[in-house]
C-alpha positions in Angstrom: -4.9 -1.0 28.5 -8.2 0.8 29.0 -10.6 0.1 31.8 -13.1 -1.5 29.4 -10.5 -3.9 28.0 -11.8 -7.4 28.3 -8.4 -8.8 29.2 -5.9 -11.0 27.4 -7.3 -13.7 25.1 -5.6 -16.4 23.1 -5.6 -16.4 19.3 -7.7 -19.6 19.3 -10.5 -18.1 21.4 -13.8 -17.3 19.6 -16.0 -14.3 20.4 -19.0 -12.9 18.6 -18.3 -9.2 18.1 -20.8 -6.5 17.1 -20.0 -3.0 15.9 -21.0 0.2 17.8 -23.0 1.5 14.8 -26.7 1.9 14.1 -25.9 0.8 10.5 -25.2 -2.8 11.5 -27.6 -5.4 10.2 -29.4 -8.1 12.4 -27.0 -10.5 14.0 -27.1 -14.2 13.3 -27.1 -15.6 16.8 -25.2 -18.8 17.6 -26.9 -22.1 18.4 -28.3 -22.9 21.8 -25.7 -23.3 24.5 -25.9 -27.2 24.8 -25.4 -27.4 21.0 -22.5 -25.0 21.1 -20.8 -26.8 23.9 -21.1 -30.1 22.0 -19.6 -28.5 18.9 -16.7 -27.0 20.9 -16.0 -30.5 22.4 -15.7 -32.0 18.9 -13.5 -29.1 17.7 -11.3 -29.4 20.8 -10.8 -33.1 20.2 -9.8 -32.3 16.6 -7.1 -29.8 17.9 -8.8 -26.9 16.2 -10.0 -25.0 19.3 -8.0 -24.6 22.5 -10.6 -22.9 24.7 -14.3 -22.3 24.8 -15.2 -18.6 24.4 -18.2 -16.8 25.7 -21.1 -17.1 23.3 -22.7 -13.8 24.3 -22.2 -11.1 21.7 -20.6 -7.8 22.8 -19.3 -4.7 21.2 -15.9 -4.8 19.6 -13.0 -2.8 21.0 -10.4 -1.0 18.9 -7.0 0.3 19.9 -5.4 2.8 17.5 -1.6 2.9 17.1 0.2 5.7 15.3 3.9 5.2 14.7 5.6 8.6 14.2 8.9 9.7 12.8 9.4 13.5 12.5 5.7 14.2 11.8 5.5 17.6 13.3 3.8 19.0 10.2 1.0 16.4 10.1 0.5 14.7 13.5 -2.0 17.3 14.7 -4.2 16.9 11.6 -4.0 13.1 12.0 -5.2 13.2 15.7 -7.9 15.7 14.9 -9.3 13.4 12.2 -9.3 10.5 14.6 -11.0 12.5 17.3 -13.7 13.6 14.8 -14.7 10.1 13.9 -18.3 8.9 14.0 -16.9 5.9 15.9 -14.0 6.8 18.1 -11.3 4.2 18.8 -11.4 3.1 22.4 -7.8 4.2 22.9 -5.2 6.0 20.8 -1.4 5.4 21.2 1.0 7.8 19.5 4.3 6.0 19.4 7.2 8.3 18.6 10.6 6.9 17.5 14.0 8.4 16.4 12.4 11.8 16.2 14.3 15.1 16.5 11.5 17.6 15.8 8.5 18.8 17.7 6.3 15.8 17.2 6.2 14.8 20.9 5.3 18.3 22.1 2.5 18.6 19.5 1.1 15.1 20.2 1.1 15.7 23.9 -1.2 18.7 23.5 -3.9 16.0 22.6 -3.1 13.7 25.6 -5.9 12.7 27.9 -9.5 11.7 27.8 -11.8 12.8 25.0 -15.5 12.4 24.6 -17.8 12.7 21.7 -21.5 12.2 21.2 -22.7 10.9 17.8 -26.4 10.5 17.1 -27.1 10.1 20.8 -24.4 7.6 21.6 -21.4 8.6 23.8 -17.9 7.7 22.8 -14.9 7.9 25.0 -11.2 7.6 24.1 -7.9 8.4 25.7 -4.8 9.6 23.8 -1.5 8.3 25.1 1.9 9.5 23.8 4.9 7.2 24.1 8.4 8.5 23.1 10.7 5.5 22.5 13.7 7.7 21.8 16.3 5.9 19.6 14.8 2.7 18.3 16.9 0.5 16.0 13.8 -1.2 14.6 12.3 2.1 13.5 8.7 1.9 12.4 8.6 -1.9 12.9 9.7 -1.4 16.5 7.0 1.3 17.0 4.3 -0.9 15.6 5.2 -3.9 17.8 5.3 -1.6 20.8 1.8 -0.6 19.9 0.7 -4.2 19.6 1.8 -5.0 23.1 0.0 -1.9 24.4 -3.1 -3.2 22.6 -3.3 -6.7 24.0 -6.8 -7.4 25.2 -8.5 -5.4 22.5 -10.2 -7.1 19.5 -8.8 -4.9 16.8 -5.7 -2.8 16.1 -6.1 0.2 13.9 -2.8 1.2 12.4 -2.5 4.8 11.1 0.6 6.5 9.8 1.6 9.8 11.2 0.9 11.6 7.9 -2.5 10.0 7.2 -5.9 11.6 7.8 -9.1 9.7 7.9 -12.5 10.5 6.5 -14.9 11.1 9.4 -16.6 7.7 9.1 -13.6 5.6 8.3 -13.3 3.8 11.6 -17.0 3.1 11.7 -17.0 1.6 8.2 -13.9 -0.5 8.8 -15.4 -1.9 12.0 -18.7 -2.7 10.3 -17.0 -4.8 7.6 -14.6 -6.6 10.0 -17.4 -7.6 12.5 -19.6 -8.7 9.6 -17.1 -11.2 8.4 -14.8 -12.8 11.1 -12.8 -14.5 8.3 -11.1 -11.1 7.6 -7.8 -10.8 9.3 -6.9 -7.4 8.0 -8.9 -4.7 6.3 -7.3 -1.7 4.4 -9.0 1.6 3.8 -9.0 3.0 0.2 -6.0 5.2 0.0 -5.8 8.5 -1.9 -3.1 11.1 -1.9 -3.8 14.5 -0.2 -4.0 16.8 -3.2 -3.6 20.2 -1.5 -0.1 21.0 -2.6 1.5 24.1 -4.2 4.2 24.4 -6.9 4.3 22.9 -10.4 6.6 20.0 -9.5 4.7 19.1 -6.4 1.3 19.2 -8.2 2.7 17.0 -11.0 4.0 14.4 -8.6 0.9 14.5 -6.5 -1.3 13.9 -9.6 1.0 11.0 -10.6 0.9 9.4 -7.1 -2.9 9.8 -7.0 -3.3 8.0 -10.4 -0.8 5.3 -9.2 -2.8 4.7 -6.0 -6.1 4.8 -7.8 -5.0 2.1 -10.3 -3.7 -0.1 -7.5 -6.9 0.3 -5.5 -9.2 -0.4 -8.4 -7.2 -3.6 -9.3 -7.7 -4.9 -5.8 -11.3 -3.9 -5.6 -12.1 -5.7 -8.8 -10.3 -8.8 -7.7 -12.9 -9.7 -5.1 -11.6 -6.9 -2.9 -8.6 -9.1 -2.1 -5.9 -6.7 -0.9 -2.4 -7.7 -1.7 -0.9 -5.2 0.9 -2.5 -4.1 4.1 -0.8 -0.8 4.1 0.4 0.8 7.3 -1.3 4.1 6.2 -4.7 2.9 7.6 -5.6 -0.7 8.2 -7.7 -2.5 10.8 -6.2 -5.8 12.0 -7.8 -8.6 14.0 -5.8 -9.3 17.2 -6.8 -13.0 16.7 -5.2 -13.0 13.3 -2.0 -11.3 14.5 -1.6 -13.8 17.3 -2.2 -16.7 14.9 0.6 -15.3 12.7 2.9 -15.1 15.7 2.2 -18.7 16.7 2.6 -20.1 13.2 5.8 -18.3 12.4 7.4 -18.4 15.9 7.5 -14.6 16.2 7.6 -12.5 19.3 5.6 -9.8 17.6 3.4 -9.4 14.5 5.7 -7.2 12.4 9.2 -8.4 11.4 12.3 -6.3 11.0 13.8 -8.4 8.2 11.6 -7.0 5.4 11.7 -3.7 3.5 7.9 -3.8 3.4 6.7 -4.9 6.8 3.1 -4.4 5.8 3.4 -6.7 2.7 5.1 -9.4 4.7 2.5 -9.3 7.4 -0.3 -9.5 4.7 1.2 -12.6 3.3 1.5 -14.2 6.8 -2.2 -13.3 7.6 -3.2 -15.0 4.4 -1.1 -18.1 5.2 -2.8 -18.3 8.6 -6.1 -18.8 6.9 -7.6 -15.3 7.2 -8.5 -13.1 4.3 -6.9 -9.7 3.5 -9.4 -7.2 2.1 -9.7 -3.6 1.0 -12.8 -1.8 2.2 -15.4 -0.8 -0.3 -16.1 2.6 1.2 -13.7 3.6 4.1 -11.2 6.2 3.0 -7.9 7.6 4.2 -5.7 10.4 2.8 -1.9 9.9 2.7 0.8 12.6 2.7 2.5 12.7 -0.7 6.1 12.9 -1.8 6.5 16.3 -3.3 10.0 16.1 -4.8 11.9 13.6 -7.0 14.4 12.7 -4.3 11.8 11.7 -1.7 9.7 9.9 -4.2 12.7 7.9 -5.4 13.5 6.8 -1.8 10.0 5.7 -1.1 9.3 3.9 -4.4 12.7 2.1 -4.5 12.1 0.8 -0.9 8.6 -0.4 -1.9 9.8 -2.1 -5.1 12.8 -3.7 -3.5 10.7 -5.0 -0.6 8.2 -6.6 -3.1 11.1 -8.2 -5.1 12.5 -9.5 -1.8 9.2 -11.3 -1.1 9.6 -13.1 -4.5 13.0 -14.5 -3.6 15.2 -14.7 -0.4 17.4 -11.8 -1.4 19.9 -10.7 1.2 18.0 -12.1 4.1 18.5 -15.8 4.8 15.4 -16.1 7.0 13.1 -14.7 4.3 12.2 -17.7 2.3 10.5 -15.9 -0.6 7.1 -16.9 -1.8 6.9 -16.3 -5.6 3.6 -18.2 -6.0 1.8 -16.6 -3.1 -1.8 -15.4 -4.0 -1.1 -12.0 -2.6 1.9 -11.6 -5.0 0.0 -12.1 -8.2 -0.7 -8.4 -8.6 3.0 -7.7 -7.8 4.1 -10.1 -10.6 1.7 -8.4 -13.0 3.1 -5.0 -12.1 6.7 -6.2 -12.6 6.0 -7.9 -16.0 4.0 -4.8 -17.1 6.9 -2.6 -16.2 9.3 -4.7 -18.2 7.0 -4.3 -21.3 6.8 -0.6 -20.6 10.6 -0.2 -20.5 11.2 -2.4 -23.5 8.6 -0.7 -25.7 9.6 2.8 -24.9 13.3 2.3 -25.2 12.8 0.2 -28.3 10.7 2.9 -30.0 13.2 5.7 -29.2 16.2 3.7 -30.4 14.4 2.5 -33.6 13.1 6.0 -34.3 16.6 7.6 -34.0 18.1 4.8 -36.0 15.5 5.1 -38.8 15.9 8.8 -38.9 19.6 8.6 -39.1 19.4 6.7 -42.5 16.3 8.5 -43.7 14.2 5.3 -43.4 11.4 6.4 -41.1 7.9 6.6 -42.5 5.2 7.9 -40.1 2.2 5.6 -39.7 -0.9 6.9 -37.9 -1.4 3.5 -36.3 1.3 4.5 -33.7 -1.2 7.0 -32.3 -3.5 4.2 -31.1 -1.5 3.0 -28.0 -1.1 6.5 -26.5 -4.8 7.3 -27.3 -5.9 4.1 -25.5 -3.6 4.9 -22.6 -5.1 8.4 -22.3 -8.6 7.0 -22.3 -7.7 4.5 -19.6 -6.1 7.2 -17.4 -9.1 9.4 -18.0 -11.6 6.7 -17.0 -9.6 6.0 -13.9 -9.5 9.7 -13.0 -13.3 9.9 -13.4 -13.6 7.0 -11.0 -11.8 8.9 -8.2 -14.2 10.0 -5.5 -12.4 13.3 -4.8 -11.2 14.0 -8.4 -10.0 17.4 -9.3 -9.2 19.4 -12.4 -5.5 18.4 -12.0 -6.4 14.7 -12.0 -8.4 15.1 -15.2 -5.7 17.2 -17.0 -3.0 14.8 -15.9 -4.9 12.0 -17.6 -6.1 13.8 -20.7 -2.9 15.6 -21.7 -0.9 12.3 -22.0 2.5 14.0 -21.5 2.3 14.2 -17.7 1.3 10.6 -17.3 4.1 9.6 -19.7 6.7 11.6 -17.8 5.6 10.0 -14.5 5.8 6.5 -16.1 9.5 7.2 -17.0 10.1 8.2 -13.4 8.5 5.0 -12.2 10.6 3.0 -14.6 13.7 4.5 -13.0 12.5 3.4 -9.6 11.9 -0.1 -11.0 15.3 -0.4 -12.5 17.0 1.0 -9.4 15.3 -1.6 -7.2 16.1 -4.5 -9.4 19.7 -3.4 -9.8 20.1 -3.2 -6.0 18.5 -6.6 -5.6 20.6 -8.3 -8.3 23.8 -6.7 -7.1 23.1 -8.0 -3.6 24.1 -4.7 -2.0 23.6 -4.3 1.7 21.7 -1.1 1.8 19.3 0.3 4.5 16.4 1.5 2.3 14.6 2.8 5.4 17.5 5.1 6.2 17.8 6.0 2.5 14.1 7.1 2.3 14.5 9.1 5.6 17.5 10.9 4.2 15.8 11.6 0.9 12.8 13.1 2.7 15.3 15.4 4.5 16.8 16.5 1.1 19.9 14.3 1.3 21.3 12.0 -1.3 21.6 11.9 -5.0 20.5 8.4 -5.9 17.4 9.7 -7.6 19.5 11.0 -10.6 21.1 7.6 -11.2 18.3 6.3 -13.4 18.7 9.4 -15.7 22.5 8.8 -15.8 21.9 5.1 -16.8 19.4 6.1 -19.4 21.8 8.6 -21.0 24.6 6.0 -20.9 22.4 3.4 -22.6 21.2 5.7 -25.3 24.7 7.0 -25.9 26.2 3.6 -26.1 23.4 2.3 -28.4 23.8 5.3 -30.8 27.6 4.9 -30.9 27.3 1.2 -31.7 24.7 2.0 -34.4 27.1 4.4 -36.1 29.7 1.7 -36.4 27.5 -0.6 -38.4 27.3 -0.8 -42.2 24.1 0.2 -44.0 23.3 -3.4 -44.7 23.5 -4.3 -41.0 21.5 -1.2 -40.0 18.7 -2.1 -42.5 18.6 -5.7 -41.1 18.4 -4.4 -37.5 15.5 -2.2 -38.5 13.7 -4.9 -40.5 13.8 -7.1 -37.4 13.4 -4.5 -34.7 10.2 -2.9 -35.9 8.1 -6.1 -36.2 9.2 -7.1 -32.7 8.2 -3.7 -31.4 4.8 -4.0 -33.2 4.0 -7.3 -31.4 5.0 -6.0 -28.0 3.0 -2.8 -28.5 -0.1 -4.8 -29.7 0.1 -6.9 -26.6 0.3 -3.9 -24.3 -2.6 -2.2 -26.2 -4.8 -5.3 -25.8 -4.2 -5.4 -22.1 -5.0 -1.7 -21.8 -8.2 -2.2 -23.8 -9.2 -5.0 -21.5 -8.9 -2.6 -18.5 -10.6 0.2 -20.4 -13.8 -1.8 -21.0 -14.0 -3.7 -17.7 -16.9 -2.8 -15.4 -16.0 -0.9 -12.3 -19.1 -2.2 -10.6 -19.8 1.1 -8.8 -16.5 1.2 -7.0 -14.9 4.7 -6.6 -11.2 5.1 -5.7 
């Protein structure tokens, strides 16, 4: 705890916080002390407030925690980006767990006191490095360790060990949080670091950038309500975290019984009466997955964790909240993916079937859906703040985006298969192994696709011409209707106003 730390406070305490930024607007001061005390007495009697907090405004304090697992390639850049902020965190804790590379040595080269002067104001921070050794709770254990180190501060800034921040990210996050005390957690706008070499890496980076951009834009246009306060870069109110702990009888904010600890905590913060938001301007750049094996491990873990929040899954103490407001976008993503799989597989099977009996007649109307999809991808690429030629080509050429969609469909099927099979698999370990180049699970979706297509083609050849004609006469109209529905949804997204937001 830093020397300026105001000491431990309860989640029910109230304090008026102001940011350390010249960009802050005038502060709406509280009522006179006698009026405030009278109000506090009423609220205390109602059981809403447990203690009277000081009414004098003061500067907010921020503790930054960086959980690290084998981040020797990126941790130096992360710390450099934090120490170059226009508003330095008051303290930075690098929390290393289960690491067998040079992350501790690199991080310790930044240990100690750092000062920076921005527009005449002096900022001071201290970097601490904590090596937890073998930690069975992995990232969750590191995050909770960081929370206990941060008690007494007003906010916790969580930053992943491969995420760099724009130079004014912390300042912008603090401005938004102090402006609205109802916000329990505020996420930066994430983008993928695009500086990668190699054809496969550049293709996957472009796909991930488009995927993140679409997710961010959906959240920004939904009142900036953020479904997931990602661990990549989010600012949390200590008061909100402590309220979550009290309501859910937890010893620490992050729980170990979820594949997506950040999504779980986001739901709990919302349940506690706080809002979860995405910043309109603060930005962070995340390290990408540059090969199919690593991407599969990451995306299956994310998809499985989201599914597990719908229903209890393997974990008896995870009640599942299918109707939670934060999961509406997740439901939309899952339903949309079902339509994507059905329409694409249906088209391939019907096309092969029609060609086999010389019954296919090309109709230009089939060009409308891919054209609309390309326009939608291109508009999203143009809305990227740091767009590149690769982003525009990825969207305009149609084929790269279509290939990446097939990859995402494989992740979706793998996650649902694992969930429905009730297999006891550690997806954290699977992702870690995949990033080290181990495992072959990423090829299973392709094996399943080949098996499905092979089985369908064999079954088709066993049918009479009459049965084949009947299947085609029914299958094509069904596919027409599904494709029309998808196209209408894409058109709706294509024409909606972005209201000046950039992703």
